[in-house]
C-alpha positions in Angstrom: 95.6 102.9 125.5 92.8 100.5 126.4 94.5 97.2 125.3 97.6 97.9 127.5 95.3 98.9 130.4 93.5 95.6 130.0 96.7 93.6 130.0 98.0 95.4 133.0 94.8 95.0 135.0 94.2 91.4 134.1 97.8 90.3 134.1 97.2 88.2 131.0 98.7 88.4 127.5 96.6 89.7 124.6 97.0 89.7 120.8 94.5 91.9 118.9 93.9 94.4 116.2 93.9 97.9 117.4 92.9 101.1 115.6 94.8 104.1 117.0 95.6 107.6 115.8 98.6 106.1 113.9 96.4 103.6 112.1 95.5 100.0 112.2 97.9 97.6 113.8 98.3 94.1 115.2 99.5 94.3 118.8 100.8 91.6 121.1 101.1 92.6 124.7 102.4 90.6 127.6 102.6 91.5 131.3 106.1 91.8 132.7 106.9 90.5 136.2 109.8 90.9 138.6 110.0 88.7 141.6 106.4 87.6 140.9 105.2 91.2 141.0 103.8 93.0 137.9 106.0 95.9 136.8 104.5 96.7 133.4 104.0 95.2 130.0 105.9 94.5 126.8 104.3 95.3 123.5 105.1 94.3 119.9 103.2 96.1 117.2 103.0 95.6 113.4 101.4 98.3 111.3 98.7 96.9 108.9 98.6 99.2 105.9 99.0 99.3 102.2 102.6 97.9 102.4 101.3 94.9 104.4 98.7 94.3 101.7 101.3 94.7 98.9 103.4 92.0 100.7 100.3 89.7 100.7 99.9 90.2 97.0 103.5 89.1 96.4 103.1 86.1 98.7 99.5 85.0 97.8 98.4 87.0 94.7 94.8 88.4 94.5 93.6 91.9 95.2 93.4 93.0 98.9 91.7 95.9 100.7 90.8 97.0 104.1 87.7 99.0 104.8 87.0 100.6 108.2 83.7 101.6 109.8 83.1 105.3 110.0 82.4 105.0 113.7 85.8 103.4 114.4 87.6 106.1 112.3 85.7 108.8 114.2 86.5 107.3 117.5 90.2 106.4 116.9 91.6 108.5 114.1 89.2 111.4 113.4 92.1 113.4 111.8 92.0 110.9 108.9 88.2 111.0 108.3 88.3 113.6 105.5 91.2 112.1 103.6 89.7 108.6 103.4 87.9 107.5 100.3 84.2 106.4 100.5 83.8 102.6 100.5 81.2 100.5 98.7 78.5 101.1 101.3 77.6 104.1 103.4 79.3 103.1 106.7 82.6 101.9 105.3 85.7 103.9 104.3 88.7 102.7 102.3 91.7 102.4 104.5 94.1 100.6 102.2 94.0 98.8 98.8 96.3 97.0 96.4 94.2 98.3 93.5 93.6 101.8 92.1 90.0 100.8 91.4 89.1 98.2 94.0 86.5 95.6 93.2 83.9 95.2 95.9 81.5 92.6 97.1 77.7 92.9 97.2 76.2 95.3 99.8 74.6 92.3 101.6 78.1 90.9 102.3 79.1 94.0 104.2 75.9 94.0 106.3 76.4 90.3 107.2 80.1 90.7 108.0 79.6 93.9 110.1 76.3 93.0 111.9 77.0 89.3 112.5 80.9 89.2 112.5 80.8 86.4 109.9 83.0 85.7 106.9 81.1 86.0 103.6 82.2 84.6 100.2 80.4 85.9 97.1 80.8 85.0 93.5 80.5 88.3 91.6 80.6 89.1 87.9 82.1 92.5 87.1 83.0 93.8 83.6 82.8 90.3 82.1 85.1 88.9 84.8 84.2 86.3 87.4 85.5 87.0 90.9 85.3 85.2 94.3 85.4 87.9 97.1 86.0 86.9 100.7 84.8 89.6 103.1 85.9 89.0 106.7 85.5 91.1 109.8 88.3 92.9 111.5 87.7 92.7 115.2 89.3 94.8 117.9 90.4 93.6 121.3 86.8 93.8 122.6 85.4 91.8 119.8 83.8 94.8 118.1 83.9 94.9 114.3 86.0 97.9 113.3 86.2 97.1 109.6 86.5 94.4 107.0 89.3 92.8 105.1 88.5 91.8 101.5 90.4 89.4 99.3 89.4 89.4 95.6 90.3 86.3 93.6 90.0 86.6 89.8 88.4 83.3 88.7 87.7 84.4 85.1 90.3 82.0 83.5 89.2 79.1 85.7 85.6 79.7 84.9 86.3 79.9 81.1 88.3 76.6 81.2 85.5 74.9 83.2 82.8 76.1 80.8 84.9 75.0 77.8 85.3 71.6 79.2 81.6 71.3 80.0 80.7 72.4 76.5 83.2 70.0 74.9 82.0 67.1 77.1 78.3 67.9 76.2 79.1 68.0 72.5 81.1 64.7 72.8 78.2 63.1 74.7 75.6 64.1 72.0 77.9 62.8 69.3 78.3 59.4 71.1 74.5 59.2 71.4 73.9 60.1 67.7 76.6 57.7 66.5 75.4 54.9 68.9 71.9 55.1 67.5 73.0 54.7 63.9 
């Protein structure tokens, strides 16, 4: 595995996302020494999958999903390619989601996130709902974008409350002007 080889050759610790035949994981690896001589490495890995996203929902709310690039799936877990659902754009496949019918950001958000490795926040209206969607890159140990994490926040209730307050304030302001001119 490349990340272990990197740690063993550089003799420095590393923490990174890694996509392997078993799936996506967060790995921490440190070199192990005996009498100041390297003798190997110690690894701690945490699987990042639907159960991880379900935990995030319990802790933080929102809708969560992970999309992986087709290239990273072909390279690291080709056996799963045919079982993964198509994502919102051509190059992305749905790896895990907390929703049966995920809400996705705009295609431009994925292009910016994958091509420029930047976070993108979009305000999107879907089925009369107002959502803020954070799309953030998932980078492997080399800094290559292997996918995206999306967090979908339903802002419909907040938007409705704000609009109601603005309308009430506007009506009150007009009444004050009308009554003040009498």
